[in-house]
C-alpha positions in Angstrom: 200.5 98.1 66.6 204.3 98.2 66.7 206.0 94.8 66.2 208.1 95.7 69.3 206.6 93.6 72.1 207.5 93.4 75.7 209.4 90.2 75.2 211.9 91.5 72.7 215.4 90.4 73.7 218.5 92.4 72.7 221.9 90.7 72.8 224.2 91.7 74.2 222.3 94.0 76.6 222.9 97.8 76.4 225.5 99.0 79.0 223.8 102.1 80.4 224.9 105.1 82.5 222.2 107.1 84.4 222.9 110.8 84.4 220.9 112.4 87.2 219.9 110.2 90.2 217.6 112.6 92.2 214.2 114.0 91.4 211.0 112.0 90.8 211.7 110.3 87.5 215.3 108.9 87.9 214.2 106.1 90.3 211.6 104.9 87.7 214.3 104.7 85.0 216.6 102.8 87.4 213.8 100.4 88.1 213.3 99.7 84.3 217.0 99.1 83.8 217.2 96.8 86.9 214.2 94.7 85.7 214.8 94.8 81.9 217.2 92.1 80.6 218.0 94.3 77.6 220.0 96.7 79.8 223.0 96.5 82.2 223.4 99.4 84.6 227.1 100.1 84.7 227.3 103.7 85.9 225.5 106.6 87.4 226.3 110.3 88.3 224.9 113.2 90.2 226.3 116.5 91.5 224.4 116.0 94.8 225.7 112.7 96.1 225.4 113.9 99.7 221.7 114.2 99.3 220.0 111.2 101.1 217.6 110.5 98.2 220.5 110.7 95.6 222.6 108.5 97.8 219.8 105.9 98.0 219.6 105.8 94.2 223.4 105.7 93.8 223.4 102.6 96.0 221.1 100.9 93.5 223.7 101.5 90.8 226.5 100.1 92.8 224.4 97.1 93.9 224.0 96.4 90.1 227.8 96.5 89.8 227.9 100.0 88.4 230.3 102.9 89.3 229.2 106.3 90.6 230.7 109.5 89.3 230.3 113.1 90.7 229.5 114.6 87.3 228.4 113.6 83.8 231.7 114.6 82.2 233.4 111.9 84.2 230.8 109.3 83.5 231.0 110.0 79.7 234.7 109.1 79.9 233.9 105.6 81.1 234.6 103.2 78.2 232.1 100.7 79.6 229.2 103.1 79.1 227.6 102.4 75.7 224.5 104.6 76.2 223.1 107.1 78.7 219.7 107.8 80.2 219.5 111.6 80.9 217.3 112.6 83.9 218.4 116.2 84.6 216.4 119.5 84.7 215.1 120.8 81.4 217.7 123.5 80.9 220.5 121.0 81.0 219.1 118.6 78.4 220.9 120.1 75.4 224.3 120.5 76.9 224.4 117.0 78.4 223.0 115.4 75.3 225.5 117.1 72.9 228.3 116.1 75.2 227.1 112.5 75.3 227.0 112.3 71.5 230.5 113.9 71.3 231.6 111.1 73.6 230.1 108.6 71.1 227.3 107.5 73.5 223.7 106.7 72.5 221.2 108.9 74.3 217.8 108.3 75.8 216.7 111.7 77.1 213.9 112.3 79.6 211.0 114.6 78.4 211.0 117.2 77.2 213.6 116.8 74.5 214.5 120.4 75.2 212.5 123.6 75.6 213.6 125.6 72.6 213.5 124.4 69.0 217.0 125.6 68.3 218.3 123.4 71.2 216.4 120.4 69.8 218.0 120.9 66.4 221.4 121.2 68.0 220.8 117.9 69.7 219.7 116.3 66.4 222.7 117.7 64.6 225.0 116.2 67.3 223.2 112.9 67.0 223.6 112.9 63.2 227.3 113.8 63.4 227.9 111.0 66.0 226.1 108.2 64.1 224.5 107.3 67.4 220.8 106.8 68.5 218.9 109.6 70.0 215.4 109.0 71.6 213.2 110.7 74.1 211.6 108.8 77.0 208.0 109.6 76.2 206.7 106.4 77.8 203.0 106.9 76.8 203.9 106.5 73.1 204.8 102.8 73.9 201.5 101.9 75.6 199.5 99.1 74.0 196.3 101.1 74.4 197.8 104.0 72.6 199.4 102.0 69.8 196.3 99.8 69.1 193.9 102.8 69.1 196.2 104.7 66.7 196.4 101.8 64.3 192.6 101.4 64.3 192.0 105.1 63.7 194.4 105.2 60.7 192.9 102.0 59.3 189.8 104.2 58.5 187.6 102.7 61.1 186.0 106.0 62.0 186.7 107.9 58.8 188.3 111.3 58.4 189.5 113.0 61.5 187.7 116.4 62.0 188.5 117.5 65.5 190.7 116.6 68.5 190.1 117.8 72.0 193.0 117.4 74.5 192.3 117.8 78.2 195.3 117.4 80.6 194.2 118.4 84.1 196.6 118.2 87.0 196.8 119.4 90.6 199.9 121.0 92.1 200.2 122.6 95.5 202.0 126.0 95.9 204.9 124.1 97.6 205.5 122.2 94.3 207.0 125.3 92.7 209.5 125.8 95.6 210.9 122.2 95.6 213.9 123.0 93.4 215.7 126.2 92.1 214.7 125.5 88.5 211.0 124.7 89.3 208.6 127.1 87.5 211.4 129.2 86.1 211.6 130.6 82.5 215.4 130.7 82.4 218.2 129.0 84.4 221.9 129.8 84.2 221.2 131.6 80.9 219.5 128.6 79.4 215.8 128.1 78.4 214.0 126.2 81.2 210.3 127.0 80.5 209.0 124.9 83.4 205.3 125.5 82.9 202.4 123.1 82.6 203.0 122.5 78.9 206.6 121.4 79.1 206.4 119.7 82.4 203.0 118.0 83.0 201.1 118.1 79.7 203.9 117.4 77.3 203.2 113.7 77.3 199.6 114.2 76.3 200.3 117.0 73.7 202.8 114.5 72.2 200.1 111.8 72.3 197.6 113.9 70.5 200.0 114.9 67.7 201.0 111.3 67.2 197.4 110.0 67.2 196.6 112.5 64.5 199.6 111.7 62.3 199.3 108.7 59.9 202.2 106.5 58.9 204.7 104.3 60.8 206.2 105.6 64.1 207.9 107.8 64.8 205.6 110.5 63.4 204.4 113.7 65.0 202.0 116.1 63.4 202.9 119.8 62.9 200.5 122.6 63.8 199.4 125.6 61.9 197.1 128.6 62.6 197.9 128.4 66.3 196.1 130.6 68.9 197.0 130.5 72.6 196.0 131.9 76.0 198.3 131.5 79.0 197.4 132.1 82.7 199.0 131.9 86.1 196.6 131.2 89.0 199.1 130.0 91.6 200.4 132.7 93.9 203.8 131.1 94.4 206.7 133.7 93.8 208.7 130.8 92.4 206.4 130.3 89.5 207.3 132.5 86.4 205.6 130.3 83.8 202.0 129.3 83.1 200.0 126.9 85.2 197.1 127.0 82.7 197.4 126.9 78.9 194.7 126.9 76.3 195.3 126.6 72.6 193.7 126.0 69.2 195.4 124.9 66.0 195.0 123.2 62.7 197.1 120.1 62.3 199.1 119.8 59.0 198.0 116.2 58.3 195.9 115.0 55.3 192.7 115.3 57.3 193.6 118.8 58.7 191.7 118.4 61.9 191.2 121.3 64.5 193.0 120.7 67.8 191.7 122.3 71.0 193.9 122.0 74.1 193.3 122.6 77.8 196.2 122.0 80.2 196.4 123.1 83.9 197.9 122.3 87.3 194.9 123.9 89.0 192.4 121.1 88.8 191.6 119.1 91.9 190.1 116.4 89.7 193.0 115.1 87.7 192.1 113.8 84.3 193.8 113.2 81.0 191.7 112.6 77.9 192.2 112.9 74.1 188.9 112.8 72.2 189.0 112.4 68.4 185.9 113.3 66.4 185.7 111.9 62.8 183.1 111.8 60.1 182.2 108.2 60.8 182.6 107.9 64.6 184.9 109.0 67.4 187.8 107.7 69.5 188.9 108.4 73.1 192.2 107.7 74.8 192.4 108.2 78.6 194.8 105.5 79.6 192.4 103.0 77.8 191.6 103.4 74.2 188.0 103.5 73.0 187.0 103.2 69.3 183.4 104.2 68.7 182.5 103.8 65.0 179.0 105.0 64.0 176.5 102.2 64.0 179.0 99.5 65.1 180.0 98.0 68.4 182.6 99.8 70.5 186.1 98.4 70.9 188.4 98.9 73.9 192.2 98.8 73.9 194.0 98.1 77.1 197.6 98.1 78.2 199.5 94.9 78.6 199.4 93.1 82.0 202.9 94.5 82.9 202.6 97.7 85.0 203.3 100.7 82.7 204.1 98.7 79.6 204.9 101.9 77.7 208.0 102.5 79.7 209.4 99.1 78.8 208.5 99.4 75.2 210.2 102.8 74.6 213.3 101.5 76.4 213.2 98.3 74.2 212.8 100.4 71.1 215.9 102.4 72.1 217.8 99.2 72.7 216.8 97.6 69.4 217.7 100.8 67.5 221.2 100.6 68.9 221.7 96.9 68.0 219.9 96.9 64.6 220.5 100.5 63.4 216.7 101.0 63.2 214.7 104.0 64.2 213.3 104.2 67.8 209.6 105.0 68.1 210.5 108.3 70.0 213.3 109.4 67.7 214.7 112.9 68.1 213.8 113.7 64.4 210.0 113.6 65.2 209.7 114.4 68.9 211.3 117.8 68.3 208.0 118.7 66.7 206.4 118.6 70.1 208.8 121.2 71.3 208.0 123.2 68.2 204.3 123.1 69.1 204.8 124.2 72.7 207.3 126.9 72.0 205.0 128.3 69.3 202.2 128.5 71.9 204.4 130.9 73.9 205.2 132.9 70.7 201.6 133.2 69.5 200.6 134.4 73.0 203.4 137.0 72.8 204.9 135.4 76.0 202.0 137.1 77.8 201.1 134.9 80.9 198.2 136.7 82.5 197.9 136.6 86.3 194.5 135.3 87.4 193.0 135.1 90.9 193.4 131.8 92.7 189.8 132.0 93.9 188.7 131.6 90.2 190.1 128.0 90.2 187.0 126.9 92.0 185.0 127.4 88.8 187.7 126.3 86.3 186.0 122.9 85.6 182.9 124.8 84.4 185.0 127.0 82.2 186.9 124.1 80.7 183.5 122.6 79.9 182.5 125.7 78.1 185.8 125.6 76.1 185.1 122.0 75.2 181.5 122.8 74.0 182.3 126.1 72.3 185.8 125.2 71.1 186.9 128.7 72.0 189.6 130.5 74.1 188.5 132.1 77.4 188.3 135.6 75.9 185.9 134.3 73.3 183.5 132.5 75.7 179.9 133.7 76.2 179.8 134.6 79.0 183.4 135.6 79.3 185.2 134.9 82.6 186.2 138.1 84.4 189.8 136.9 84.8 190.2 136.2 81.1 
């Protein structure tokens, strides 16, 4: 368990600017900064200030005593802004982050860090040149249930990790992919966007699995080898260019070298997120609660703290402490970029082939996912093989 609890106090609080006020995630970040005494909200910006939802969030910034700017370049010139929280579309993460470091601001970037490994490394290089802190807002990393389970696993309680099965099942209507110009797109304005299920919905749980498998103090993310991938598109939306279903297998380059099998989709009406770890002396499960199940011993459950979504506060606090104490945040750029490496490698090993599959086949997807879990195989290797595979 990290020694960073929910009552950590940073003095003075971090003077924050919020870049991007619309969308679904920006309001959550504003709420954290409003409630968390380690932060002072001093600025915000968005290019769509006429949008009613954006205007509503902008009013929260001004209520907190902050100033609103029409673009991030203007905000970055504000000397009061010590650090920024970036909540813009994927394809803008690299440009905004690099500009922020060049302006000598610390950066907390919304997931994904970026969608291309080269862009992640450009962000890391800019961080290193600036001497500032760079972290990714992967809030599940900070959850008590996650941190306690990881500590128990790597204490040897269930022995050597042999297999990891990751299941990230989501449901998205066709209209979801038409909600914004960048939604579901491979490229935007000449930049990598890659708005498929892996970088948008499942990235949190992919990151979780790679962290649970990797020993040592945080931040640490496991690398993958021998990757095999199958990508599908079941939705019929013309706006969707990327995958809505991704299946992969890999060997993780950790001392135990476990095999990872991943299932991720936005075509499941029964949403569920589970990471199961099979070891030679028991198993563990994380699905929002952590379960440690050693062979021949009582099970242990690990729950989140009483505060709603404690992981969000803990990752914010880790960022704040890193700024004040020159320590390393638990979601530091140097490790989280490995999650981008993993996902981008999935596209490469699939040769960027996203196979169109019939929407009607989604009625039977849960059974297919069950086969994949039992057989630890990609759809083309199943017996019997689905027609759409």
